[in-house]
Each structure stands twice: as C-alpha cells, then as structure tokens.
VEXFIDREN-246180 format. One record per residue (C-alpha): residue number from 1; z negated, y, x. Coordinates in pm, whole numbers. Example, Ala and Ser with C-alpha at 12.3 -4.5 7.8 and 13.67 -1.06 7.14 Angstrom:
2
{1 {-780 -450 1230}},
{2 {-714 -106 1367}},
***
This chain:
171
{1 {4523 -1309 3012}},
{2 {4265 -1547 2819}},
{3 {4023 -1425 3072}},
{4 {4136 -1041 3040}},
{5 {4111 -1049 2600}},
{6 {3765 -1294 2648}},
{7 {3594 -1007 2899}},
{8 {3782 -731 2631}},
{9 {3599 -911 2333}},
{10 {3260 -911 2521}},
{11 {3279 -534 2607}},
{12 {3346 -379 2295}},
{13 {3051 -624 2090}},
{14 {2842 -510 2341}},
{15 {2929 -170 2339}},
{16 {2909 -205 1908}},
{17 {2562 -355 1928}},
{18 {2428 -78 2184}},
{19 {2596 195 1950}},
{20 {2373 17 1645}},
{21 {2073 -8 1847}},
{22 {1978 -380 1766}},
{23 {1852 -238 1443}},
{24 {1610 -504 1240}},
{25 {1748 -654 895}},
{26 {1417 -659 696}},
{27 {1118 -352 822}},
{28 {834 -529 1011}},
{29 {502 -525 875}},
{30 {345 -176 1013}},
{31 {52 -260 1267}},
{32 {-144 69 1147}},
{33 {-483 -47 966}},
{34 {-409 75 601}},
{35 {-707 327 434}},
{36 {-842 62 231}},
{37 {-1002 -132 501}},
{38 {-1229 155 561}},
{39 {-1347 231 267}},
{40 {-1554 527 248}},
{41 {-1943 577 172}},
{42 {-2006 565 -227}},
{43 {-1628 385 -261}},
{44 {-1799 57 -419}},
{45 {-1608 -193 -173}},
{46 {-1272 -80 -335}},
{47 {-1178 -329 -76}},
{48 {-1291 -577 -280}},
{49 {-1146 -454 -599}},
{50 {-803 -445 -484}},
{51 {-898 -873 -368}},
{52 {-974 -935 -723}},
{53 {-685 -736 -814}},
{54 {-378 -864 -614}},
{55 {-527 -1211 -634}},
{56 {-307 -1351 -854}},
{57 {-3 -1091 -830}},
{58 {248 -1355 -630}},
{59 {494 -1055 -537}},
{60 {708 -971 -207}},
{61 {690 -539 -95}},
{62 {339 -497 -163}},
{63 {247 -275 80}},
{64 {-149 -124 216}},
{65 {-169 227 85}},
{66 {-204 464 388}},
{67 {-166 840 407}},
{68 {121 859 631}},
{69 {309 567 300}},
{70 {149 869 14}},
{71 {287 1172 295}},
{72 {660 1060 330}},
{73 {760 804 -3}},
{74 {519 1006 -241}},
{75 {517 1334 -102}},
{76 {115 1349 -158}},
{77 {-36 1602 70}},
{78 {-345 1449 295}},
{79 {-544 1769 279}},
{80 {-646 1700 -78}},
{81 {-745 1377 -62}},
{82 {-1031 1193 129}},
{83 {-993 905 78}},
{84 {-644 680 -48}},
{85 {-701 271 -156}},
{86 {-459 17 -325}},
{87 {-117 -78 -296}},
{88 {219 -75 -393}},
{89 {511 -215 -382}},
{90 {868 -92 -195}},
{91 {1038 -211 -558}},
{92 {1300 -455 -550}},
{93 {1100 -704 -658}},
{94 {943 -480 -992}},
{95 {665 -317 -1009}},
{96 {278 -365 -932}},
{97 {84 -19 -825}},
{98 {-257 80 -769}},
{99 {-351 390 -620}},
{100 {-693 534 -593}},
{101 {-754 837 -454}},
{102 {-1094 1053 -418}},
{103 {-1052 1406 -410}},
{104 {-1191 1705 -158}},
{105 {-1429 1880 -325}},
{106 {-1185 2104 -573}},
{107 {-839 1941 -525}},
{108 {-926 1754 -818}},
{109 {-571 1884 -1059}},
{110 {-396 1853 -739}},
{111 {-536 1499 -701}},
{112 {-388 1395 -1052}},
{113 {-110 1596 -1064}},
{114 {19 1383 -732}},
{115 {-23 1101 -839}},
{116 {140 1184 -1197}},
{117 {411 1279 -968}},
{118 {401 939 -823}},
{119 {494 790 -1196}},
{120 {720 1011 -1298}},
{121 {924 890 -934}},
{122 {882 547 -960}},
{123 {1015 591 -1357}},
{124 {1317 799 -1204}},
{125 {1340 498 -953}},
{126 {1357 223 -1196}},
{127 {1537 405 -1507}},
{128 {1856 364 -1244}},
{129 {1749 -29 -1098}},
{130 {1515 -168 -1311}},
{131 {1356 -526 -1208}},
{132 {1144 -726 -1418}},
{133 {1037 -501 -1671}},
{134 {928 -249 -1416}},
{135 {1061 77 -1563}},
{136 {814 -14 -1915}},
{137 {519 -40 -1647}},
{138 {540 281 -1454}},
{139 {658 390 -1801}},
{140 {327 306 -1959}},
{141 {100 367 -1630}},
{142 {-192 498 -1648}},
{143 {-397 777 -1434}},
{144 {-796 854 -1515}},
{145 {-1090 931 -1398}},
{146 {-1371 729 -1281}},
{147 {-1707 750 -1037}},
{148 {-1519 1006 -819}},
{149 {-1206 889 -827}},
{150 {-866 959 -955}},
{151 {-685 619 -1028}},
{152 {-327 549 -1084}},
{153 {-246 173 -1271}},
{154 {125 64 -1328}},
{155 {61 -297 -1319}},
{156 {139 -593 -1566}},
{157 {-230 -656 -1610}},
{158 {-362 -268 -1675}},
{159 {-635 -405 -1899}},
{160 {-779 -647 -1603}},
{161 {-719 -379 -1321}},
{162 {-985 -196 -1563}},
{163 {-1213 -376 -1604}},
{164 {-1236 -527 -1177}},
{165 {-1213 -144 -1083}},
{166 {-1505 -9 -1383}},
{167 {-1709 -406 -1203}},
{168 {-1688 -181 -836}},
{169 {-1661 207 -973}},
{170 {-1967 306 -1104}},
{171 {-1934 613 -1340}},
***
C-alpha cells in the first residue's frame, strides 16, 4: 500500500512539473549582444561613456538597452532610430536609466516623443510601486538633445551624468 501511495505521489509531482514547464524563478542574462557595445560611427564612443556613468552605480536589475527591449518594453518602434545606447533598470530596486537614441533623418520628433513616453511610463509604474525614491527620479527625468542624439536621464546624479556625456558627445 505504501508503494502505491509513493508511486502516486511521484506521478502527481512529475505531472505538475511537466505542466509547469520548468520555468526558472529568475530571468537569466540575455546572451544577445547589446547595442551599446557597438557604437555607431561618430558616436563619440558611447560605450566608454556608459562605463564612466555606471562606474559607481551599484544597483541590481540593471540591463543594457537593446532594440528588442525598446520595442517590447517601452513601445519604441525600431524604424525611428538608427542607434540605441544606454542602460535601464527593471524597477525592483529603484531607477538608474540612461537611454540614448540616434534618430533616423526626419524622425527626430518621434525619438524625442518616444523618450518622453518612456519617462511617463516609468512615472506611472513607480507611482504604484515607488522604491528608493524612484518616482521622484522619474518625474525629474530630463530629455535633451546633444550632438545628434536624444538622451533620457532618470538617474540620481543626473548633473554628473550630463557632464560625462558632454565629454563624449560633441555638440
């Protein structure tokens, strides 16, 4: 009788795992190379700027900006920019977002609006789930233009980040 009970329990557990699909509890790192590692010609080597910007940022959930993330997470169509750089957080531990778009010719207004929409999305998210003052950082976020790029800053030390970007992106 104990063997029948044990076999039934093992069968039930196996069926539960099969239907569950063995999904990991945490997301694994994306193996795709982020766009920030391949700066465009004339980009002022933004990958080095990002290293300088995030040198002192110790935050879990920090991700490189990819075209897939921009499209799926933030609803930014790929056709409006020719280059995307930066990092953003998943929001569980605060916010430290720097997103840089190089607009395609004639799509400058759309890039600026896309970054404004990202800011509004983040504000809406952190209004419901504010951690470590993330809502205030999102609300104070800046969208500006420099050297052919539209830049969104939602990070604690935005003045310092802006001065770093000025070193790497000529007017």
